[in-house]
N, C-alpha and C positions, 0 to 999 in steps of 0.2 A: 423651761415653764411647766407646770404638775395640772393634770384635770382633776380633778375633785370630782371622780366620779363615784366614791362613798356615796356625799350627797349631791350626785343629782341623779344618781337611780332610787335613791332613800325616797324622794321629790317628783317619782313617776316618771323621772324622765322630763323635767320642763327644762324644757332651755333658757327657759327668762336668765339671764345674765352670765348664760356660754354662749353667747350666739358668735361674740368671737371667736373661741377657741376650735367651738363649732365649726367654722368656716373653711379653718387649719385641718383641720380634723379630716374633712370631704376630699382633702385634696388627695388624700392615702394613707395608710396607716401598716407600718411595717411591723407583720410578725416577728417577735419571739416564739423559741420552739415550743414554749407550754401552751399560751395560746394557738399556736398552728396543732400540736398536740388534741389536743381540746375541739378546736372545730372541726376537725377532719372521721378522729376517731368516736368524736362524738357523735357524728355526722354517720358515720358505717352504726352503731352501737345503737342509733335510733331504726335505722335499716333492720339491722339480725338480730335488733333484740341480744344482743351480748354485752359486757359491762368490761368491757378492755381499757373504758379509758381511767377504771381507777384501779388501776395497775400501775400512773405512771406515777411520780410522788410529786409535789409539791415543793420548788427548790429554796422555797423558804420557808421547810418545814412547817408549814401551815396543815392547816386540815385536810384527807386526804382526799384525793377531786375524785369527783361521784358522774352522775348521768346526769345531775340536776347541770352541771356546769356548765358543758354543753350548752343549754334551753338558757341559759344565765347572760352568754357571754353571747351567742347568737340575739337575745331580746339586746342588748346595750350598742349591738355594735349596727343592726337595727334601727334605732334609735335617730342613732348617727348618721338614719338615709343609707344603710348597708344597699350596694346594685346601684348605684348611683354613682359611685366610684370604688378606685379597684383596693384590694389588700395586697399584702405587697409582702413579698418573702428575698432572700438573700440564696446562692445556692449554697453558701457553706449551714446555715437552717436548717436548710432539706437536708444535708448531705446528717448532719446532726436530730433531727426530727424521725432520718428512717433507720441512726442508731438505735435510736430507743424506738422505735418498734419494732424493731428485728429482737433482741433482747425481754423484748413482752409479749411480744407475741410471735411464736418461735415452726407458727402455723403454717404453712407455705400457702395453704390456699388462700385460710385470711388477711396472709398479708399482702397476698397479690392483689385481693377485693380490694380489699383497701387501696392500694396506689392508686387502683384501675379507678373505683367510683368517686376519686378526691381528684383527682389530675387526670385523667384521662378525657373527660368534658369541664376541666375547668373549670372546676366550681365555686368560685371568686375568688381566687385567691394568683396573683401574676409574682413568676420567677422574674428577681431583675438582675443582668447581669454587670457583674460592679468587674471598674479596673482595679489590678491589684498588683500592677507590674513592682513596687515596692515592697508585699509580703513572701514569705518563706513559709512560714506558717501558718495560713491564714484562721483565726477563731471566730464564733459566731460573733461578739459582738464586735468585736476590730469592722467584720463585714456590712454589721448594718451602720458605724460610723461611717465610712466611707460613700457607702448606697446613700445618708444623708446629704453627704455631702459631691458628689457628684450629680444625685437628681432630687433640686430644687425642689418640688413638686412633691413629694417625699418627707414634711419634717416631722411627724408625729412618729410613736409605736408603741406597742401595747404589749408588758412585758408583766413575770411574776418571779420575777430576779431582783431584789429588794437593792445589792448593797447599786445589779445596773440603771435600776432606775434612779437613783440616787444620781448616778453618775452622768445619765443622762438627761438628767432636770437643771442641775444645777451647775456642772460642769462644761455640757455642752449645749443646754438653752434647748433643746431641743422642748414641743410640746407632746410630753408621757405620762401615759396611764398605765396604773399598779392593778393589774388585772385582781389581785388580793383585795384590794376596795371596789369593784368591780360584783365580785362573790361577797363580803362582808356585806355589803349594800341589799345586794336580790335578797338574801338570807333576811335582813332586817326589814325590808319593803316585803316582802311572802311570797310565794310562788305563784298563789290565787292573785295578787295585786298587779299583775302581771298584762300587759292588756295582749288580747291575742294575736291580734296584726305584726304584732314585735316577733313572734315563733315562727311563721313566715319564714323559708327559707328561699332566699332570694334567684333570681336565674344564674345559669355556667355564665361564663366569659364568654360572652360572640369570639371563639376562635380569628 
């Protein structure tokens, strides 16, 4: 299943015609590595006025990310009801995130602070363990499939990986959000047309 996030955003997040899909999205969304990086590092960039998110390369070879991507993704998730449901990651995706983070930010102080600011207060992202007794060399894409199989309440993902997005849409029939559609739609909509209420950060998860 494919969520047409481009037209959803261009219509200023009008839920008309998307009601059934949004109900599924509100059960929880699994974040792939790039959206996780955008949310976590973008949050830090906002607090510290840094530009680390700009150093993360888009997996599909599209336009380089910038600080605005954090607000684009935040507004999109808020429009779906972020704060009323959880975002999920797998341990493998967290590992990939940390590897990317260290390659980009080898300053120990920033590296440590990014992790503390985001995961110590449990930002609004929940790590979910997966059963992987059958896997020897687990990778992020497979871990998402296992997560979605084991946790039936989580049946949607957001990714910037084009082949990955197509596989989960067409082969596994999970509700899939292609992040490039979100950012392209937001650029078409225009930053000034994003409702301000969608740019507020939700409270951290309760421990």
